[in-house]
C-alpha positions in Angstrom: -10.2 -4.9 19.3 -11.3 -3.4 16.1 -10.9 -0.9 13.8 -13.4 0.1 11.2 -14.1 2.7 9.0 -17.1 4.1 7.4 -18.2 2.4 4.5 -21.9 2.3 2.7 -21.1 -1.5 1.0 -20.9 -2.2 5.4 -22.2 0.7 7.6 -19.8 0.8 10.2 -19.7 4.3 12.2 -15.8 5.6 12.2 -14.5 5.0 15.1 -13.5 8.9 17.2 -9.6 8.1 18.0 -8.8 11.5 19.3 -5.6 12.1 17.2 -3.9 15.1 15.7 -4.7 15.5 12.0 -3.9 17.4 9.1 -6.0 19.3 6.3 -3.6 20.5 3.7 -4.3 21.9 -0.1 -7.7 22.0 -2.3 -9.7 20.1 -4.0 -8.4 18.9 -7.2 -10.5 17.8 -9.8 -9.7 15.6 -13.2 -11.4 15.2 -16.6 -11.2 12.5 -19.4 -13.8 11.3 -22.8 -16.2 8.8 -21.9 -19.0 8.0 -24.2 -22.3 8.7 -23.3 -25.6 7.2 -25.3 -25.2 6.9 -28.9 -22.0 6.6 -28.8 -20.9 10.4 -28.6 -17.9 11.5 -26.4 -18.8 13.3 -23.1 -16.9 15.0 -21.2 -16.6 13.4 -17.2 -15.7 15.3 -14.6 -14.1 14.0 -11.6 -14.0 16.3 -8.3 -11.6 15.1 -5.3 -12.1 15.6 -1.6 -10.8 16.8 0.8 -6.6 15.8 1.2 -5.3 14.9 4.9 -1.4 14.6 5.5 -0.2 13.3 9.1 2.7 14.2 9.1 6.1 12.3 10.2 7.3 12.3 13.3 11.2 11.3 13.3 12.9 11.2 10.4 11.3 11.4 7.1 11.8 8.4 5.0 8.3 7.4 2.8 5.5 8.4 1.7 2.1 6.7 1.2 -0.9 7.4 -0.2 -3.7 5.4 1.5 -7.1 5.1 -0.3 -10.3 4.3 1.3 -13.3 2.1 0.9 -16.5 3.3 -1.1 -18.0 6.0 0.7 -15.5 6.8 3.6 -13.5 10.2 3.6 -9.7 10.2 3.8 -10.3 11.5 7.8 -11.6 8.6 9.1 -8.2 6.4 8.0 -6.0 9.3 8.6 -6.5 8.9 12.5 -5.8 4.7 12.4 -2.7 5.3 10.4 -1.5 8.8 12.3 -1.9 5.9 15.5 0.8 3.4 14.2 4.2 3.2 15.2 5.7 3.7 11.9 7.4 7.7 13.0 9.6 7.5 9.4 6.2 7.6 7.1 4.5 10.3 5.5 0.8 9.6 5.2 -2.0 11.7 2.4 -5.0 10.8 2.9 -7.4 11.8 0.2 -11.0 11.4 0.1 -12.7 10.1 -3.6 -15.2 12.0 -5.6 -18.7 11.9 -4.4 -20.3 9.9 -8.6 -23.5 8.0 -9.1 -22.4 4.3 -8.5 -23.2 1.6 -10.7 -24.2 -0.9 -7.8 -26.6 1.7 -6.3 -28.8 2.0 -8.6 -26.7 5.6 -9.9 -27.5 6.9 -5.4 -24.2 9.1 -5.2 -21.3 7.7 -2.7 -18.3 8.7 -3.1 -15.8 6.1 -4.7 -12.6 5.8 -6.5 -14.4 4.4 -10.1 -17.7 2.9 -10.6 -18.7 -0.4 -9.8 -21.3 -2.6 -10.9 -20.9 -6.0 -9.4 -18.1 -8.1 -8.4 -17.3 -10.7 -10.4 -14.8 -12.2 -12.7 -17.3 -10.9 -15.8 -17.7 -7.3 -14.7 -17.2 -4.8 -16.6 -13.7 -1.8 -15.5 -14.8 1.1 -15.4 -10.9 2.3 -16.5 -12.1 5.9 -16.8 -12.8 5.7 -13.5 -9.8 3.7 -12.4 -7.0 6.1 -14.5 -8.8 9.4 -13.1 -8.1 8.6 -9.4 -5.1 6.7 -10.2 -3.5 9.7 -11.2 -5.0 12.1 -9.2 -2.5 9.4 -6.6 0.3 10.1 -8.5 -0.1 13.8 -8.7 -0.1 14.1 -4.9 3.2 12.4 -5.0 4.8 14.7 -7.6 6.0 16.4 -5.6 8.1 14.4 -3.0 11.6 14.9 -2.9 13.3 12.4 -5.0 14.9 10.8 -2.0 11.7 9.8 -0.9 10.3 6.6 -0.9 7.1 6.1 -2.1 4.4 4.0 -1.9 0.3 3.0 -2.0 -2.3 1.2 0.2 -5.9 0.6 0.7 -8.5 -1.1 1.3 -12.0 -2.4 0.4 -12.1 -0.4 -3.9 -8.8 1.9 -2.3 -7.2 -1.7 -2.4 -8.7 -1.8 -5.7 -7.3 1.6 -6.7 -3.5 0.6 -5.6 -3.5 -2.9 -7.1 -4.4 -0.9 -9.9 -1.1 1.2 -9.9 1.3 -1.1 -9.9 0.0 -2.4 -13.1 0.3 1.0 -14.0 3.1 1.3 -13.0 4.9 -1.9 -14.2 3.4 -0.8 -17.8 4.4 2.5 -17.2 1.2 3.7 -18.8 -2.1 4.2 -17.6 -5.5 2.5 -19.1 -5.9 5.4 -21.6 -2.0 4.8 -22.5 -0.8 7.6 -21.4 2.5 7.7 -19.3 2.7 7.4 -15.3 5.1 8.7 -14.0 5.7 7.7 -10.7 8.8 4.6 -9.0 6.7 2.9 -6.4 8.6 0.9 -4.0 5.5 -0.8 -1.6 1.8 -1.7 -3.1 -0.3 -2.7 0.5 -4.6 -4.2 -0.1 -6.2 -4.9 2.1 -9.6 -6.5 2.1 -9.3 -5.7 -1.8 -9.6 -7.1 -5.7 -7.6 -6.9 -8.4 -9.5 -4.6 -11.5 -8.5 -5.2 -15.1 -7.4 -8.1 -14.6 -7.9 -10.2 -17.8 -5.7 -8.5 -19.7 -3.6 -8.3 -16.6 -0.7 -11.2 -18.4 -0.8 -9.7 -22.0 0.2 -5.8 -20.8 3.6 -7.8 -18.8 5.0 -9.1 -22.2 7.2 -5.9 -22.6 10.4 -7.0 -20.8 10.9 -3.8 -19.2 7.3 -4.2 -18.3 7.5 -7.7 -16.3 11.2 -6.6 -15.3 9.5 -3.5 -13.2 6.7 -5.7 -12.3 9.0 -8.6 -10.6 10.2 -5.4 -8.7 7.6 -4.1 -6.9 6.6 -6.2 -3.8 2.7 -6.4 -2.8 0.7 -7.2 0.9 -2.5 -8.5 0.0 -4.5 -9.0 3.1 -8.3 -10.9 3.8 -10.4 -11.1 6.0 -12.1 -15.4 5.1 -15.4 -14.4 6.4 -15.7 -10.6 4.7 -19.3 -10.5 3.0 -18.5 -7.5 1.0 -15.3 -8.7 -1.1 -15.6 -11.8 -0.5 -12.2 -13.7 0.9 -12.3 -16.0 -2.5 -11.6 -12.3 -5.1 -8.5 -11.1 -3.3 -7.4 -14.9 -3.5 -8.2 -14.9 -6.9 -6.2 -11.4 -6.8 -2.6 -12.6 -4.8 -2.9 -15.8 -8.0 -3.9 -14.0 -10.7 -0.2 -11.2 -10.0 1.9 -14.0 -8.6 1.3 -15.9 -11.9 1.0 -12.8 -14.2 5.1 -11.9 -13.5 4.8 -10.1 -10.4 7.7 -12.1 -8.0 7.0 -10.4 -4.5 3.8 -11.0 -3.6 2.5 -11.5 -0.1 -0.8 -13.1 1.3 -2.5 -12.9 4.1 -5.7 -14.3 5.8 -7.5 -14.0 9.0 -9.8 -16.8 10.0 -13.3 -14.3 11.2 -12.6 -11.5 9.8 -15.2 -9.5 8.2 -15.1 -6.6 6.4 -12.3 -3.9 8.3 -10.0 -4.4 9.6 -7.9 -5.5 13.3 -5.2 -4.7 14.9 -3.0 -8.4 14.1 -3.5 -6.9 10.3 -2.8 -3.8 10.8 0.7 -5.1 13.0 1.6 -6.9 9.9 1.1 -3.8 7.8 3.6 -2.4 9.7 6.2 -4.9 9.6 5.7 -5.9 6.3 6.6 -2.1 5.4 9.6 -1.7 7.7 11.2 -4.4 5.9 10.2 -3.5 2.7 11.1 0.1 3.6 13.9 -0.3 4.7 12.4 1.4 7.9 15.1 2.5 10.8 17.9 0.7 9.6 15.4 -2.5 8.1 16.4 -3.4 4.2 14.1 -4.2 2.0 
């Protein structure tokens, strides 16, 4: 059995699980500066789509924002997450803005940030990453103080989740603005680490290094992934560990492509129960 969600990079039809979920909240927008042709400063607007919320079936102990992959939306993942045996988690599944994507020759798609190619030398869309990380932080900002907060995602959503983990560690977005959330766990499936080349320098401050060492990270990747190659997940895990993230778990799966399977989701469930202290477990 495979859990597949829609993706432009990997065009797989979403399975209909027939599970209950709740649509909540209006569309939200974020506007930030960008540099246009000739060095002129332009305004790049990000209009985020619908947000789907899965309410906890038991006592509310944690809230996790889960981010879909390129070309997908929050609905398909909300249906899968609702089926997981994690009754103490509230899941928030936003939908990324529709924007031109360089890797598609400018064709518009739902995406958390622009991407031109997957390579170590490819430029990072810091403005797009900041906008999405700020949107996620805003979704978490109204949660009660006693609720543990987490972020997870698949593919490009995983990249955004890992970027948020670095923002938490430095207490800053890439543009220098303050990052407000206290994160307790971050999960990335079939993704990669954006802005990896500058991470080591950002963590030179003692307080940033302390936060990096404290946050648990789970990275999972299929060895047969032909969309985001396995080497990107493995290298991301190594980079995080070498720059001071001391609580990184990396799981690999033989034969797994660019989708998820029950074995992987079982791993995610067990890890979240442990790290978030759910159902009487401790981290």
